C-alpha positions as CSV (number, residue, x, y, z in Angstrom):
1,X,11.8,-15.3,-1.3
2,X,14.1,-12.1,-2.3
3,X,14.5,-9.5,0.6
4,X,12.7,-6.7,-2.1
5,X,10.1,-9.0,-3.0
6,X,9.1,-9.6,0.6
7,X,9.6,-5.9,1.7
8,X,7.4,-5.4,-1.3
9,X,4.7,-7.8,-0.2
10,X,4.6,-6.3,3.5
11,X,3.8,-2.8,2.2
12,X,1.2,-4.0,-0.3
13,X,-0.3,-5.7,3.1
14,X,-0.1,-2.3,5.1
15,X,-1.6,-0.2,2.2
16,X,-4.8,-2.3,2.0
17,X,-5.0,-2.5,5.6
18,X,-4.9,1.2,5.9
19,X,-6.9,1.8,2.7
20,X,-9.5,-0.7,4.4
21,X,-9.3,1.0,7.5
22,X,-9.8,4.3,6.6
23,X,-13.3,3.0,4.3
24,X,-14.6,1.4,7.7
25,X,-14.0,4.6,10.3
26,X,-15.7,7.5,8.6
27,X,-14.1,10.1,10.1
28,X,-10.3,8.9,8.7
29,X,-11.3,9.2,5.1
30,X,-8.0,10.5,4.8
31,X,-6.5,7.8,5.6
32,X,-7.8,6.0,2.8
33,X,-6.7,8.6,0.3
34,X,-3.4,7.9,2.2
35,X,-3.5,4.2,1.7
36,X,-4.6,4.2,-1.6
37,X,-1.9,6.5,-2.8
38,X,1.0,4.8,-0.9
39,X,-0.5,1.6,-2.8
40,X,-0.3,2.7,-5.9
41,X,2.9,4.3,-5.3
42,X,4.6,1.3,-3.9
43,X,2.9,-0.6,-7.3
44,X,5.1,1.8,-9.3
45,X,8.4,1.3,-8.0
46,X,8.1,-2.3,-7.5
47,X,7.1,-2.6,-11.3
48,X,9.7,-0.3,-12.1
49,X,12.3,-2.6,-10.2
50,X,11.1,-5.2,-11.4
51,X,12.3,-5.0,-15.0
């Protein structure tokens, strides 16, 4: 597996975990927002590098 792809997969897992934890804990709603934004940015960067 390529190192870049492995890093992307790890980042996706981290962003999904942050998003879920943020939604579960009401006081940390901002964490969910950060997780969603980071996930979207990772997806954009990963998609642009793959082409």
